[in-house]
N, C-alpha and C positions, 0 to 999 in steps of 0.2 A: 165539126169539133171547133169550138171557139179558141182563140189565142189572145195573147196579151194586147195585141194591137188591133183587134176587132173593136168597133164602136160598141158602146153600151148605152142603151136607152132606158130611162126611168121616167114614166109619165111623158111630158113633152120635152124633156131634157136629154140630149144625146152627148155623151162623153166621147171624145175622139179616140180614146183607147181605154183600157181597163186599169190604168195606173192613176192613183190618187195620192195626194200629199196629206198625211195625217195632220190634225191640228197639233201644233207644237208651241208651247208657251215660250215667248221671247223675253218676258219680264223687262220690257223696254218702253212701256206706256207711262204717261203721266196723266193723272186724273181720269184714267180709263180711256184716253184718246189714242187711237192708232196714229202713227206718225210716219216719217220718211223711212225709218228702219223697217216697219211692217210693209210698206209699199215696195221697198227693194227686196226684202226677204221673200214675200209672197210672189211678187212679180217675176223674180228670177226663176221660180219653179214653173211658172207659166211659160216663160221663154225656153225652159228646159224640156218642155213637151208633155207635162202631166195633163191628163184629161180633166182632172178635178183638183182644185187647190182649196183646202179647208183652213180657214183662219182659226187661230188658237182658241182654247177655252176662254170664253168671253163672259164676264160676270153680268148676271141679270140684276144684281144689286151691289152696292159698294161693299157690303159685308160678305158678299159671295165670292170675292176674288181670292185666289190662292195667296197672292202677294199684293201689296199696294202698287206694284208695277205691272199688273195685268191689264189687258184691255177690258173695256166695259161697253154695255149697250143699254144702260138704264136711263139715258137721256138722249135728246135729239142731236146734240152736238157730237156725241160719240158715233151715232149713225152717219152723220154727215162726214165725219172723218174717214169712214170706211168707203164712202161712195166713189172717190177717185181710184181706190184700190180695186174695187169690183169692176169698174169700167176698164181698167188696164188689163185685168185677168181675161175678161171677155174679149177685148180687142186682140189679144194674143192667143186665143184658141182654147183657153181653159174655162171650165165652169167654176164660178165662185161659190164656195160653201162657207158656212160659219157654224161653230159649235157653241151653243149657249149653255151656260153652266152656273152652278152654285157649289162652292167648295165645302160647305158644311163645316164639320169640326176641324177640317184641315186648313181652314181659311186664316188669313192674318199672319202668314209666315214671311220670313226673310227670303230674298231671292236665293237660288241655289248656291251661287258663288260667294254668298255671305253666310252659308251654313244651312239655310232652309228650315231652321227651327221657328217656333212661334215667336213673334215679336212681342216684347213688352208693350203695354199700352202707351207708355211714355215715349216709346221709340217708333210709334206709328202702327202698332198692332191694335187689336180689338178682341172682344169676347166673341168667339165663334158660336154658331147655332147648329143644332142637330136634332134628330128625332128624340134622342135620349141624352141625358147628362153623363155621357161616357167619353172620356178622352181617347184620342187615337193612341197615344203613347210615345215613348222615346222623346225626341225633341219637340214633338207636337203634343204637348202635355197639358194645355189649357183644358179645363173642364167646360164643355160647351153648355150654353143655355138650351134647355129642351123647349122646342117650339110649342106654343099654344095652338089651339085650333084656329084662332083668328090669325095668328102669324103664319100658319100653314097656308091658309087661304090667300094671304097677302103675297106670300112667296110664289104661289101658283099664278097669281095675277102678274107678278114681275116676269115670269117666263113667257106669258102670253104677250105682254107689252114688248118684250125683247124680240119675239118673233115678228111682230108688226114692224118694229124698227129695222130688223134685218131685211125684210122685204123692201122697205123704203130705201135702204142703202144699196139695193141692187143684187143682193144674194139670191141665188136660184136653187140652192141646196141647203137645207136646214138640218142640223144634227142636234138632238137633245143629249146632253152628257149625263148618262146614267151609270158611269163606271168609276173605277180607280179610287174608291173610298170616299167620293164626294157625296153631296147631300142626298141625291136620289138613290145612289147605291146604299147609303147608310139606312135609308128607309127599307130597302129590299132585304138586307141581310139581318138575320136574327142575332148576329154577334154585336151589332150596333143599334138595333131597334128593340128596346125593351118596353115599348109603350103598351098600355092596356086599353086604349080606346080604339076607334075605328081605323087607325093608321098603324096598329101594331098587333102582334100575336100571330094570327093565321097568315097563310100565304096571300089570301085575298086581301087582307087588311094591309099587309106590307107592300103589296103591289099597287094599292089604291092611289098613293101620291103620284106616281109616275103615270098611271093610266088616266087619271083625271087631268093632269097637265097635257098629256098627248091628245086627249079628246078635245080639249079646249083650243089647243094650237091647231089641230087639223081643221077645226071649224073656221079659223081665220086665215090659215095658210092656204094659198090657192090650190085647188084640186089638181092643177096641171103641173105643180112643182113637187119635187121629191121631199118627203119628210123621213128622216132616219133617226135611229137611236144607237148610241154607243153603250154597250153593256160589258161589265165584267162577268164572264160566263161562269166563273168559279172564284171563290175567295182563296182557294188553296189552303183552307184551314178547317179543322174539324168543327162540325156544328154550324158551319157557315153556309153561304149561298152556293148552290151547286148547279151543274149544267142541266139536270133534269128540271129544276125550277126555271132556269133560263128558257128552256124549250117551251114550257107552258106559258111563260110570260110573253114570249115572241108570238105565239099563236094569238094571244089576246091583243098584242100591239098591232099585229096584222089586221085584226078585225076592226081596230080603231083607225086604220088608214095609214099605218107606217109602211114604208116601201122597202126598207133595207135595214139590216142590223149590222152594225160595226162591232165585230166580235173581238174584244180584248179580255183580259183577266186580271185578277188581283187588285191590290192597292188598298184593301179595307183595313188590314191589320199589319203591324210591323213584323210579326213573327212568321208570316206565311213562308212555306217552303215551296219555292217555284222552280220547276225543272227547266231552267232557261237553256235554250239551244236554238239553232236555226229552224224557223217555222214552228216553234213550239206551241203557238196558239192557233195554227191553221186547222187542226182537227175540230176545234169548236165551231169554226165557221162552216166546216163541212157538215157536221152533225146537225147544226141548227138549220142549215139550208135544206137538208133532206127531211128532217123530222117536223120542223115547223112550216115547211113549204113557203119560205120567204127568202128573198135575195139577201146575200151576205157579203161583207167585206172582210178580208183576211189581213191580219197585222202580226207583227212580232218577229224581228230578226229576219226579215225578208230582204236579202241583199244582192242576190245573183239573178241575172236575167232569166236563165233557164229554170231556176227555182220558181220565180214569179210566173213564168209562162206555164209551167206544169200545174200550178195551182188552178189556173183558169182552164187549161185543157182537160184536166181530170175532173172538172166540175166540183172542186172543193169550195169555191167561192166565185162570185160574179165580178169582184173587184179586188184589187190588191192595193193596200195603202202602205206607202213607204214613209218612214219617219227619219231616223238618224242617218240612214244611208243617203237621204236627199240633202241633209246638212253637209255631209262630206262631199256630195257631188250633185249640185242643182240640176245638172244635165243628165242625170241617170236615165230618164226615159229615152233621150236621144241615143245614148250609148247602148241601151238595151235593144232599141230598134235595129241598130246596125249589127249587134251581136247575134240577133235572132233572124236576120235576113229580111227585116221589114222596113228598111230605110225609106222606101218610097211612101210608106204609110205615115211617116213623121218627118217631113223635111224641117231643117232648122230654120230659124228666122233668117231672112235674106241678109241681114247685117252680119250674120255669123257664118253663112253658108260656105265661104271660102276656107273656113277652118275645118270643115267636115269632108 
């Protein structure tokens, strides 16, 4: 029976434990460039003992950023800015991951502490893009430009170019962001995709955008390195994307060479009724793991060591990703190891050892 502090191997990459740090936007970049904030933020989680540290949702295009303060990887300078960060993570025992993303109709917003609404163009915003000209709603009320077929192809090109730059920057774990109401998710859900061409309508057509991106990235991303996808397993909204569709999509993603599904939910519409509570998204990771026969990561209000360990021990997921709890405590993995009696499996950095 595996436990939280057993190693986890995907392809040629072995994580020292089953704890990962979810990609969490820091809204602290300038011109898409990662900086000292990102190095300290991500580096602290490596020092804290996480097996995997995933850099925040990183824009594949300038207009694909959630806010103007997001990191990007659409040019070589941005990849170079990540290189010392990935080296530091590896030096201190963590595998460096990155989530490449396009925010779709939710792009061009203010940072959260300034309200999070769409920015006016005169204040640094821009017209977002989406599969269809349907606004998200509430404060994200700009009507997006519906992508043409040529623009869809160019966006897919940008994802592939971003994957190449991520490799050059030293990342060994790549996650495609297909969740939380951003562009790929917008193509998947019938609530946001009203297209009548080959990218809309049927399940096969709505899944086409992601599957084509995945196929092209797998062709250039080394076979020995993990390729993963984050999905919203349900929209929590009537008539939207549901877990049964996610399971079918995961089977197809596995056939395209995807190694693990990062199982989240929601984010597509503002009126979703989400039953938030401890571990509320874990059942999706469990079901997808069993029914699609693919490795999964569990997320969502996982805060206690015993809770995280039980998810692994019971076979509900292969990996646990910690988010806000790691903001509260960068050393959560070290504390969890001691709470669960596995201190020997995760010694602290020698500089900190006398404190443990």
